[in-house]
C-alpha positions in Angstrom: 4.5 4.1 -9.8 7.3 3.6 -7.3 7.6 -0.1 -8.1 7.9 0.7 -11.9 10.7 3.1 -11.1 12.4 0.5 -9.0 12.1 -2.1 -11.7 13.9 0.3 -14.1 16.9 0.3 -11.8 17.3 -3.5 -11.5 20.5 -5.0 -12.9 20.1 -7.4 -15.9 20.3 -10.3 -13.4 18.7 -9.2 -10.1 19.8 -11.1 -7.0 17.5 -13.3 -5.0 16.9 -10.6 -2.3 15.9 -8.0 -4.8 13.5 -10.5 -6.5 12.0 -11.5 -3.1 11.3 -7.8 -2.3 9.8 -7.3 -5.8 7.6 -10.3 -5.4 6.4 -9.2 -2.0 5.6 -5.7 -3.2 3.8 -7.0 -6.3 1.7 -9.3 -4.1 0.8 -6.6 -1.6 0.0 -4.1 -4.4 -2.2 -6.6 -6.3 -4.1 -7.6 -3.2 -4.8 -3.9 -2.2 -5.8 -3.1 -5.8 -8.2 -6.1 -5.8 -9.7 -5.0 -2.5 -10.1 -1.4 -3.8 -11.9 -2.7 -6.9 -14.1 -4.9 -4.9 -15.0 -2.1 -2.5 -15.6 0.4 -5.3 -18.0 -2.1 -7.0 -19.9 -2.6 -3.8 -20.3 1.2 -3.3 -21.3 1.6 -6.9 -23.9 -1.1 -6.6 -25.4 0.4 -3.4 -24.3 4.1 -3.0 -26.6 4.6 0.0 -25.4 1.5 1.8 -23.2 1.3 4.9 -19.7 0.9 3.5 -17.8 2.2 6.5 -16.1 -1.1 7.4 -15.1 -1.8 3.7 -13.8 1.7 3.2 -11.8 1.6 6.5 -10.4 -1.8 5.4 -9.3 -0.4 2.1 -7.7 2.7 3.8 -5.8 0.4 6.2 -4.7 -1.8 3.3 -3.5 1.2 1.3 -1.6 2.5 4.3 0.1 -0.8 4.9 1.2 -1.3 1.3 2.5 2.2 1.2 4.6 1.5 4.2 5.9 -1.7 2.5 6.9 0.3 -0.6 8.6 3.0 1.5 10.5 0.3 3.4 11.4 -2.1 0.6 12.0 0.1 -2.4 15.3 1.5 -1.0 16.4 -2.1 -0.1 15.8 -3.2 -3.6 17.8 -0.5 -5.4 20.3 0.6 -2.8 21.6 4.1 -2.4 22.8 4.8 -5.9 19.4 5.2 -7.6 18.0 7.1 -4.6 20.7 9.7 -5.0 20.7 9.9 -8.8 17.0 9.5 -9.7 15.2 12.6 -8.5 11.8 11.2 -9.6 12.3 8.0 -7.5 13.4 10.0 -4.4 10.5 12.4 -4.8 8.0 9.6 -5.3 9.2 7.9 -2.1 9.1 11.2 -0.2 5.5 11.8 -1.5 4.5 8.3 -0.5 6.0 8.7 3.0 4.0 12.0 3.4 0.9 10.1 2.3 1.5 7.5 5.0 1.9 10.3 7.6 -1.6 11.5 6.8 -3.0 8.2 8.0 -3.9 8.3 11.7 -2.2 4.9 12.3 -3.3 3.2 15.4 -6.3 5.6 15.9 -7.7 4.6 12.4 -6.8 0.9 13.1 -8.6 1.1 16.4 -11.7 2.6 14.8 -11.6 -0.2 12.2 -11.2 -2.8 14.9 -14.2 -1.4 16.7 -16.3 -1.7 13.6 -15.2 -5.3 13.1 -16.1 -6.2 16.7 -19.5 -4.3 16.5 -20.3 -6.1 13.2 -19.3 -9.5 14.7 -21.4 -8.9 17.8 -24.5 -7.9 15.8 -24.3 -10.9 13.4 
C-alpha cells in the first residue's frame, strides 16, 4: 500500500532517480510476493511438513523489503507529501514498527543455522 500512495505523489514526469527507486521497490515487492506464494503453496500441499527454513526465508525477505520501502519511499516523494499526507506518514510509521518486531540479526542467524544444517545433511 505504501508504494501505491507514493505513486500517487509522483509528478507527471518523474525524474530518473524517482523512477529508479520505484523500479527497485517494485522488483523487491514482486520477488517477496512470489516467494510468499510459493511458500504458502508448499505449506498447503504438505501442512505437516517441515517448512521452517521456507518460513524463515519468507520472514527475512518481508523484513528486508519493508526496510527498503521505509528507506526509499521518502526519497521518492520528498518531504512535502510526508508532511501533508497523513495516510502516507502513518503507513510508513506502521511499516517501521513492523520492522522493529523482527529480531534482525538473531532471526537471520537462526535462518543461517538452518541453511547450514540443511546443507550439511544433504
